[in-house]
C-alpha positions in Angstrom: 118.4 154.9 87.6 118.1 153.6 84.3 120.8 150.8 84.7 120.9 147.7 86.9 123.1 147.2 89.8 126.1 146.1 87.8 126.0 149.6 85.7 126.2 147.3 82.8 122.9 149.8 81.5 119.9 148.9 79.9 121.5 146.0 77.9 122.9 144.3 80.7 119.3 144.6 82.9 117.6 142.7 79.6 120.2 140.3 79.7 119.8 139.8 83.7 115.5 139.7 82.7 116.4 136.9 79.8 118.6 135.1 82.6 115.6 135.3 85.3 113.2 134.0 82.7 115.0 131.1 81.4 115.8 130.4 85.4 112.3 130.4 86.1 111.4 128.5 82.9 113.7 125.8 83.9 112.4 125.3 87.4 109.0 125.6 86.3 110.0 122.3 83.8 111.9 120.5 86.4 108.6 120.7 88.7 106.6 119.8 86.1 108.6 117.0 85.2 109.3 115.7 89.2 105.0 115.8 89.3 104.5 114.1 86.2 106.8 111.3 86.9 105.2 110.9 90.3 102.0 110.8 89.1 102.4 108.5 85.9 103.7 105.8 88.5 101.3 106.4 90.7 98.4 106.0 87.8 100.6 103.3 86.4 99.9 101.4 89.6 96.5 101.7 89.2 96.3 101.0 86.0 98.5 97.8 86.9 96.2 96.7 89.4 92.8 97.2 87.5 94.7 95.1 84.7 95.5 92.2 87.2 91.5 92.1 88.7 90.2 92.3 85.2 92.2 89.7 83.8 91.4 87.4 86.8 87.3 87.9 85.2 88.7 86.9 81.9 88.7 90.4 80.2 91.7 91.5 79.1 92.6 95.0 79.3 95.8 97.0 79.5 95.9 101.2 79.1 99.4 102.1 80.1 98.4 105.0 77.9 96.0 106.5 80.2 98.1 106.8 82.9 100.9 108.7 80.8 98.3 111.4 79.3 96.5 111.7 83.0 100.0 112.1 84.2 100.4 115.1 81.9 97.0 116.6 82.7 97.0 115.8 86.2 100.7 117.3 86.8 99.7 120.5 85.1 96.5 121.0 87.8 98.8 120.0 90.4 101.4 122.8 89.6 98.1 125.0 89.3 97.0 123.9 92.9 100.6 124.3 94.2 100.4 127.9 92.7 97.2 128.8 94.5 98.5 127.4 97.6 95.1 126.6 99.0 97.1 125.7 102.8 99.4 128.6 103.3 96.9 129.9 105.9 97.7 126.5 107.8 101.3 127.0 107.6 101.7 128.2 111.1 99.8 125.2 112.6 101.4 121.6 112.8 102.5 120.0 109.9 99.7 117.4 109.8 96.8 120.3 109.4 98.0 121.7 105.8 99.1 117.9 104.8 95.8 116.2 105.1 93.8 119.8 103.9 95.8 120.0 100.8 95.4 116.6 100.1 92.0 116.3 100.6 91.2 119.3 98.3 93.7 118.1 95.6 91.6 114.8 95.8 88.5 116.2 95.2 89.9 118.4 92.6 91.7 115.2 90.8 87.7 113.8 90.9 86.0 116.7 89.4 88.6 117.3 86.5 88.4 113.2 85.6 84.9 113.8 85.8 84.9 116.8 83.6 87.9 114.8 81.2 85.7 111.8 80.6 82.5 113.8 80.1 84.2 116.0 77.5 85.5 112.8 75.8 82.2 111.4 75.6 80.7 114.7 74.2 83.7 114.6 71.7 82.3 111.0 71.0 78.7 111.9 70.3 77.7 110.7 73.5 75.4 113.1 75.7 76.8 114.5 79.2 74.6 111.5 81.6 76.2 109.0 79.5 79.6 110.4 79.8 80.0 110.2 83.6 82.2 107.9 84.5 81.5 105.0 87.1 84.6 105.8 89.6 85.7 102.8 91.0 83.5 100.5 89.7 80.5 103.0 90.3 78.5 103.8 93.4 79.1 105.1 96.5 81.7 102.7 97.9 83.3 102.8 94.5 83.6 106.4 94.5 84.4 106.3 98.6 87.4 103.5 97.7 88.9 105.5 94.7 88.7 108.9 96.8 90.8 107.0 99.7 93.4 105.3 97.5 93.5 109.0 95.5 93.9 110.2 99.3 96.6 107.9 100.6 98.7 107.9 97.4 98.8 111.9 96.9 99.6 112.2 101.1 103.4 111.6 100.8 103.5 114.5 98.2 101.9 117.0 100.6 104.0 115.6 103.4 107.1 116.0 101.6 106.2 119.4 100.3 104.9 120.7 103.7 108.1 119.5 105.6 110.1 121.3 102.8 108.5 124.7 103.6 109.1 123.9 107.3 112.8 122.8 106.9 114.1 124.8 104.0 114.3 123.1 100.2 118.5 122.6 100.7 117.7 120.9 104.1 115.2 118.7 103.2 117.0 117.8 100.3 120.1 116.7 102.5 118.3 115.0 104.9 116.6 112.7 102.1 119.9 112.2 99.5 123.1 113.6 101.2 124.6 116.2 102.1 125.1 118.9 99.5 129.0 119.1 98.1 130.8 121.9 98.3 130.1 124.3 95.7 126.8 122.3 94.7 123.7 123.8 94.8 120.2 121.7 95.9 118.3 124.1 94.7 119.6 123.5 90.6 118.9 119.9 91.2 
């Protein structure tokens, strides 16, 4: 069969493919923007907190650009993480398992990507890789542990909603949070 199901031939198939690609690209952009805004708010609050702590010690510092750029980078990392879907094998278990597992993995991935990002930034500025290693959370084991716990707690709501969406269905979760979809409306397109 050379045509598509509407009987419009190869031209109709090409148009349908183009519409499908456009719809998928629009959905990917929407997902990216949602992740970006979530992470920008999250990182913005981290930077705000860091600025408050530093000002209490007489150090004037703000880096909201850090929050914006890292939100862009980490939104893409999160999208790639979602594509790999490492928690899919836990979907038949109670929701707490995939939520905690995926949150744990992404926390580690974010820390690793942050270290790689800082090393590359340092190398670009002529530093050695060892000198470029960041002191996460103020340095040392406790600094790393506190930053990891904060990131884990901050990412948990995202994975809770994501896994609830898988369990209930996206339209049902949307209706539970924002109200029922209006007749003729489509929560998928929002």
